[in-house]
ZAKOLVO-508448 format. One record per residue (C-alpha): x, y, z. Coordinates in steps of 0.02 Angstrom, whole numbers, padded with zeros to 5 digits, always signed. Last residue first. Layout:
# residues N
XYZ;...
END
This chain:
# residues 221
+04749+04637+04742;+04634+04582+04601;+04519+04674+04481;+04384+04629+04355;+04346+04612+04170;+04337+04801+04144;+04266+04852+03974;+04365+04953+03846;+04380+04812+03721;+04446+04693+03854;+04506+04770+04017;+04605+04694+04161;+04636+04778+04329;+04783+04739+04442;+04791+04813+04617;+04953+04838+04713;+04999+04823+04897;+05032+04915+05061;+04989+05099+05033;+04914+05071+04861;+04999+05049+04693;+04884+05038+04542;+04925+04913+04405;+04838+04921+04237;+04813+04786+04106;+04736+04822+03935;+04686+04706+03793;+04603+04782+03638;+04535+04634+03541;+04530+04594+03355;+04434+04443+03293;+04503+04307+03179;+04466+04171+03307;+04346+04209+03449;+04393+04233+03632;+04269+04176+03764;+04178+04309+03865;+04212+04372+04041;+04400+04379+04017;+04496+04296+04157;+04586+04386+04299;+04738+04297+04373;+04841+04280+04531;+05022+04226+04556;+05052+04184+04739;+05136+04285+04875;+05285+04400+04863;+05356+04551+04776;+05202+04563+04666;+05128+04427+04556;+05010+04466+04414;+04907+04378+04281;+04790+04441+04144;+04694+04301+04058;+04612+04280+03889;+04481+04150+03845;+04460+03990+03746;+04455+03890+03909;+04583+03755+03873;+04676+03870+03755;+04712+04007+03882;+04770+04162+03787;+04892+04253+03900;+04926+04431+03954;+05067+04433+04081;+05140+04520+04234;+05276+04460+04355;+05333+04584+04487;+05427+04448+04583;+05445+04284+04487;+05331+04134+04516;+05236+04152+04351;+05404+04144+04264;+05545+04258+04205;+05463+04427+04218;+05364+04525+04090;+05247+04431+03973;+05137+04490+03830;+05022+04408+03702;+05073+04243+03781;+05006+04084+03702;+04903+03933+03746;+04821+03855+03592;+04632+03829+03571;+04608+04013+03527;+04692+03989+03358;+04720+04143+03248;+04694+04267+03390;+04695+04453+03350;+04785+04578+03461;+04788+04761+03507;+04902+04768+03659;+04900+04893+03802;+05003+04899+03962;+04963+05029+04096;+05083+05060+04238;+05110+05097+04422;+05276+05055+04504;+05347+04899+04586;+05459+04854+04439;+05405+04967+04295;+05582+04989+04227;+05661+04828+04292;+05523+04709+04240;+05501+04811+04081;+05680+04777+04028;+05690+04893+03880;+05617+04924+03708;+05513+04765+03709;+05574+04598+03637;+05461+04521+03505;+05410+04341+03476;+05408+04205+03343;+05449+04024+03389;+05297+03912+03363;+05137+04014+03381;+05166+04090+03208;+05164+04276+03244;+05083+04395+03119;+05123+04582+03123;+04993+04709+03069;+04957+04842+02938;+04789+04910+02884;+04845+05093+02883;+04871+05188+03043;+04812+05313+03174;+04623+05317+03158;+04618+05128+03165;+04570+05022+03012;+04458+04879+03066;+04543+04714+03023;+04437+04557+03005;+04561+04473+02889;+04724+04570+02879;+04746+04700+02741;+04936+04703+02756;+05043+04575+02843;+05223+04568+02905;+05270+04391+02955;+05370+04349+03112;+05554+04317+03077;+05633+04225+03224;+05641+04374+03343;+05576+04551+03320;+05652+04701+03412;+05540+04842+03475;+05620+05015+03472;+05606+05141+03612;+05653+05304+03527;+05556+05407+03656;+05454+05502+03526;+05297+05403+03565;+05289+05326+03390;+05417+05192+03432;+05481+05102+03278;+05466+04914+03253;+05622+04814+03213;+05661+04660+03108;+05627+04724+02933;+05473+04748+02824;+05290+04799+02832;+05341+04951+02939;+05170+04997+03009;+05182+04897+03171;+05109+05036+03283;+05231+05028+03430;+05192+05166+03556;+05306+05165+03708;+05329+05273+03862;+05166+05372+03864;+05153+05472+04026;+05134+05644+03943;+04999+05570+03829;+04890+05536+03982;+04732+05642+03955;+04612+05532+03854;+04433+05588+03891;+04430+05699+03736;+04601+05698+03652;+04774+05711+03729;+04921+05687+03611;+05030+05535+03569;+04883+05418+03598;+04809+05395+03423;+04632+05327+03427;+04575+05146+03416;+04434+05100+03296;+04348+04959+03390;+04213+05060+03479;+04338+05198+03524;+04462+05082+03613;+04563+05236+03663;+04409+05322+03737;+04362+05166+03835;+04537+05159+03908;+04530+05344+03953;+04360+05326+04038;+04425+05175+04136;+04567+05283+04200;+04745+05257+04140;+04868+05205+04275;+05040+05282+04251;+05206+05235+04173;+05119+05207+04005;+05154+05063+03885;+05088+05029+03710;+05086+04884+03587;+04989+04894+03424;+04935+04786+03278;+04979+04611+03337;+04919+04458+03243;+04897+04278+03299;+04978+04123+03371;+05061+04161+03538;+05212+04063+03594;+05202+03979+03763;+05352+03986+03879;+05395+04158+03814;+05578+04214+03803;+05582+04363+03922;+05535+04544+03903;
END
C-alpha cells in the first residue's frame, strides 16, 4: 500500500488477506496442486473463511477497480492502466474463476489495496497470498509491499530478486533490521506461483514464514 520502488513485470490472478495465520495444511489445501480453491467458505483442511478480509480474483477484464469476493467490499484500485488479459500463457484454470488475469508492465503499473494494510495489520497476525506469474525474472519487482521502505516499522514485502532469479519475503517489526527469506528454487518465466507470507505474534516478537506453491521456504523471527 505504497508506491513501489521496483515495479513488478508479470501477471496477477489473485490477491488475498486474512487477519489470522493460516496453517501449513490450509496453505497446501488452497494451492491444491496448482488449481487453487475458493476461500470464501471452509473446505477440507481449509478452515479460515471467517478471517478472510480480502479476496480479489481479477475477473473483471475491464475498468480500473477489482471487486472483493470476500463480501467485505474492499475494492482494489489499479494505477497507470495495467492490461486485462484472458487465456494467459501457462495459465491453469482455478476452481473459482475463468482464465482471467491482470498484466503489469514493470514500468509504472501497480495496484493499491483496499485499505492501509500497514495500519490495519500493524503488529497483528496475518496471512497474505498472491497468485503471480513472472514475465521477466531478471528484473527486480514487488509483487506486494506494505510500509514505506525496508527500514519502516512493520514493513512486509514479496519481491522478485532479478540478480538471483528468485522470490523473497521480507519483514521488519517495530525495530531492528529488515530480514528476508528466499525461495528455495529459482523463479521461471511464464510460470504461475502461489506466494504466501504469514506472521505469527509471540510473547515478545513475531515470526514470518514464506510459502511457495504450498511448501514452506523457511521462517525468521
